[in-house]
C-alpha positions in Angstrom: -3.1 29.2 -1.2 -1.3 27.6 -4.2 -1.4 24.0 -5.2 2.0 23.1 -3.8 1.1 24.4 -0.3 -2.3 22.7 -0.5 -0.7 19.4 -1.5 1.9 19.5 1.3 -0.9 20.1 3.8 -3.1 17.3 2.5 -0.2 14.8 2.4 0.8 15.6 6.0 -2.8 15.0 7.0 -3.1 11.7 5.1 0.1 10.3 6.7 -1.6 10.3 10.1 -3.2 7.1 11.5 -3.3 4.3 9.0 -2.2 6.4 6.0 -3.8 5.1 2.7 -5.4 2.3 4.7 -7.5 4.8 6.8 -11.2 4.3 7.2 -13.4 6.7 5.3 -10.6 7.3 2.9 -12.8 9.5 0.8 -12.8 12.1 3.6 -9.1 11.8 4.1 -8.1 12.7 0.5 -8.3 16.4 0.0 -9.2 18.1 -3.3 -5.7 18.9 -4.4 -4.5 15.3 -3.8 -7.6 14.1 -5.6 -6.7 16.1 -8.7 -3.1 14.9 -8.5 -4.1 11.3 -8.3 -7.0 11.3 -10.8 -9.6 10.5 -8.1 -13.1 11.1 -9.3 -16.3 11.7 -7.3 -17.7 8.3 -8.1 -14.6 6.3 -7.1 -15.2 3.6 -4.5 -12.9 3.5 -1.5 -10.7 0.7 -3.0 -10.2 2.7 -6.2 -9.2 5.8 -4.2 -6.6 3.9 -2.2 -5.3 2.3 -5.4 -5.0 5.6 -7.3 -3.4 7.5 -4.4 -0.9 4.7 -3.6 0.0 4.3 -7.3 0.5 8.1 -7.8 2.6 8.5 -4.7 4.7 5.5 -5.7 5.2 7.0 -9.1 6.3 10.3 -7.8 8.5 8.7 -5.1 10.2 6.7 -7.8 12.0 9.9 -8.9 13.4 10.5 -5.4 16.6 9.1 -3.8 16.3 5.6 -2.2 16.0 6.9 1.4 13.2 9.3 0.5 11.4 6.6 -1.5 11.4 4.3 1.5 10.3 7.1 3.8 7.4 7.8 1.5 6.3 4.2 1.3 6.5 3.8 5.1 4.8 7.1 5.9 1.7 6.4 3.9 1.6 2.7 4.7 2.2 1.8 1.0 5.0 -0.6 1.9 3.6 -4.0 2.7 5.8 -4.6 5.7 5.0 -1.1 7.1 1.2 -1.4 7.2 1.1 -0.5 10.8 -1.8 1.3 12.5 0.1 4.4 13.7 2.3 6.8 11.8 4.8 6.7 14.7 5.1 2.9 14.4 5.9 3.3 10.7 8.5 5.9 11.4 10.2 3.4 13.8 10.0 0.7 11.1 11.7 3.0 8.6 14.3 4.1 11.1 15.4 0.5 11.5 15.6 0.0 7.8 17.6 3.2 7.2 19.7 2.8 10.3 18.7 6.3 11.5 17.0 7.6 14.6 13.2 8.3 14.4 13.7 12.1 14.4 15.9 11.9 11.3 13.3 9.7 9.6 10.5 12.2 10.4 12.6 14.9 8.8 13.1 12.6 5.8 9.4 12.2 5.5 8.8 16.0 5.6 11.5 16.4 3.0 9.9 13.6 0.8 6.5 15.3 1.1 7.9 18.6 -0.1 9.6 16.9 -3.1 6.4 15.0 -3.9 4.4 18.2 -4.0 7.1 19.9 -6.1 7.1 17.1 -8.6 3.3 17.1 -8.9 3.2 20.9 -9.3 6.1 21.2 -11.7 5.1 18.2 -13.9 1.3 17.8 -13.9 0.4 14.3 -14.6 -0.3 13.2 -18.1 -3.0 11.1 -16.6 -2.9 7.6 -18.0 -6.0 6.9 -16.0 -7.9 9.6 -18.0 -6.9 7.9 -21.3 -7.1 4.4 -20.1 -10.2 3.6 -22.2 -12.0 2.7 -19.0 -9.8 -0.1 -17.7 -6.6 -0.9 -15.9 -4.4 -4.0 -15.5 -4.5 -5.6 -12.1 -2.0 -8.3 -13.1 0.0 -9.1 -16.2 2.1 -12.4 -16.0 4.3 -12.8 -19.1 6.6 -15.7 -20.0 9.2 -15.6 -22.8 10.6 -18.8 -24.0 13.5 -18.3 -26.3 13.6 -21.7 -27.8 10.3 -20.9 -29.5 10.5 -18.1 -29.3 7.1 -17.0 -28.0 5.6 -14.7 -25.3 2.6 -15.9 -23.4 0.7 -13.3 -21.4 -2.0 -13.8 -18.8 -3.9 -10.7 -18.0 -6.4 -9.7 -15.3 -8.0 -6.3 -16.1 -10.5 -4.3 -14.1 -13.2 -2.2 -15.7 -13.3 1.5 -14.6 -16.7 2.1 -16.3 -19.8 0.1 -17.1 -20.1 -1.8 -20.4 -16.4 -2.3 -21.3 -16.4 -4.3 -24.5 -13.0 -4.0 -26.1 -9.3 -3.8 -25.1 -6.5 -2.5 -27.2 -3.5 -4.9 -26.8 0.2 -3.7 -26.6 2.7 -6.4 -27.8 6.1 -6.3 -26.0 9.1 -4.8 -27.7 11.0 -5.5 -30.0 8.2 -7.6 -31.5 7.1 -5.9 -34.6 3.8 -7.0 -36.1 3.8 -10.3 -34.3 1.6 -13.3 -34.9 -1.1 -12.9 -32.2 -3.3 -15.7 -30.9 -6.0 -15.5 -28.2 -5.7 -18.4 -25.9 -8.8 -17.6 -23.9 -11.0 -14.7 -22.8 -12.1 -13.0 -26.1 -11.9 -12.7 -29.8 -9.2 -10.9 -31.8 -10.6 -8.1 -33.9 -8.9 -6.6 -36.9 -7.9 -3.1 -36.0 -5.0 -0.7 -36.5 -3.6 -2.3 -33.3 -4.5 -5.7 -32.0 -7.8 -5.5 -30.2 -9.6 -8.0 -28.0 -13.4 -8.1 -28.1 -14.7 -9.4 -24.8 -17.3 -12.2 -24.7 -19.7 -10.1 -22.7 -19.6 -6.4 -21.5 -17.7 -5.9 -18.2 -19.1 -3.4 -15.7 -17.2 -1.1 -13.4 -15.0 -2.7 -10.7 -15.4 -6.2 -12.2 -12.4 -8.2 -13.4 -11.9 -10.1 -16.7 -9.1 -12.6 -17.4 -7.6 -13.4 -20.8 -4.4 -14.8 -22.3 -2.5 -13.9 -25.5 0.3 -15.6 -27.3 2.8 -13.5 -29.4 5.3 -15.0 -31.8 7.8 -13.1 -33.9 6.9 -13.0 -37.6 8.8 -15.3 -40.0 12.3 -16.3 -38.9 12.7 -13.3 -36.6 14.7 -14.2 -33.4 14.7 -12.2 -30.1 18.5 -11.7 -29.7 19.0 -9.0 -27.1 16.0 -7.9 -25.0 12.3 -8.0 -24.3 10.3 -5.2 -22.6 6.7 -4.3 -21.9 5.6 -0.6 -22.2 2.3 -0.4 -20.4 -0.2 2.0 -21.9 -2.7 1.8 -19.0 -2.4 1.8 -15.2 -0.9 -1.5 -14.1 -0.6 -2.9 -10.5 1.7 -5.7 -11.2 3.9 -6.9 -14.1 5.4 -10.3 -13.5 7.9 -11.4 -16.2 9.7 -14.7 -16.6 12.3 -15.5 -19.2 13.4 -19.0 -20.0 16.5 -19.2 -22.1 15.9 -22.8 -23.1 18.2 -25.8 -23.3 21.0 -23.9 -25.0 23.6 -22.3 -22.7 22.3 -19.3 -20.7 23.5 -15.8 -21.7 26.7 -14.6 -20.3 25.0 -11.6 -18.6 21.4 -10.4 -17.9 20.2 -7.0 -16.9 16.8 -5.8 -15.6 15.4 -2.7 -17.3 13.0 -0.7 -15.0 11.4 2.6 -16.1 13.6 3.0 -19.2 12.7 5.4 -22.0 11.4 3.1 -24.8 12.9 5.5 -27.4 16.4 4.9 -26.0 18.7 2.1 -26.9 17.2 -0.8 -24.9 20.3 -3.0 -25.6 22.2 -0.9 -23.1 21.9 -0.1 -19.4 19.9 -1.8 -16.6 20.8 -3.5 -13.4 22.7 -6.9 -13.4 20.4 -9.8 -12.6 21.2 -13.4 -11.9 20.0 -16.4 -14.0 18.9 -19.3 -11.9 20.2 -22.9 -12.4 17.2 -23.7 -14.6 18.3 -21.0 -17.0 15.5 -18.7 -16.0 15.0 -15.1 -14.9 12.0 -13.8 -12.8 11.3 -10.1 -12.4 8.4 -8.4 -10.7 7.5 -4.7 -11.3 4.8 -3.1 -9.1 2.9 -0.1 -10.4 5.0 0.4 -13.6 4.7 3.9 -15.0 2.6 3.9 -18.3 4.8 4.8 -21.2 8.1 3.6 -19.8 9.8 0.2 -20.5 10.1 -2.7 -18.1 11.8 -6.0 -18.9 15.1 -7.7 -19.4 18.1 -7.6 -21.8 20.9 -10.1 -22.2 24.3 -10.6 -23.8 25.2 -13.9 -25.4 28.6 -15.4 -25.0 31.1 -13.8 -27.3 29.1 -10.6 -27.8 30.7 -7.3 -26.8 29.9 -6.1 -23.2 27.6 -3.1 -23.1 
């Protein structure tokens, strides 16, 4: 039996009961799904749930909106659909999609087939396998343009014992920024900014730190700011404060953009609140893709 057929069978088994929230999750995740999601023999139940949920969300992100919702509901990944029975989650999705439950069940089957195809046709370049032994649980970033400066608060979780250093990834378009550690470690001179931790961190333990980035010299951030995660990340929370000067004429959210493309174009229009601020949240951003915001100042050509 080929990997595609195996994966379809294992996904249909996993959707039963509580989905990714099932008890004895290690027994519910078959060998093909384990390989697809980067689950290892030593992973704790929480790590298995996280890896499977993140991988399914990543694959579902390439599907049409109705199939994405069907996927998130079927496997109890969607917060509002964490119901104990698969049938209950089908009814939940039916209401959201304004379809009858039989149609939603067909959508779930269709989504599962697509997920298996995507996994088989484009085997994962596993960011978890090259994560240097850690992942980001939360990254909260604030950009103030009247500085300008970016302040990041990180919570990372070790995926091996004895984690001692973290390679840092400044947001774009900052090039060779001034980097300052606010707390949680010591900056080490490497090819890329590196944080030396105060004490080694063991597997499944968290560590918090904060970093401040400032553009070099008189450089000004004029058009955009994006983060390109290089490691698995559960949550990227980004706030932009445009300062006392008039807010930009228009703002767009960039989600899953190719960092090699022109990041001054595209995106989804996003409002600026009365305080002149923008708040964006990205859950399980795909490593290697760009997430953030771009803006157009008054008088600049619309793009």
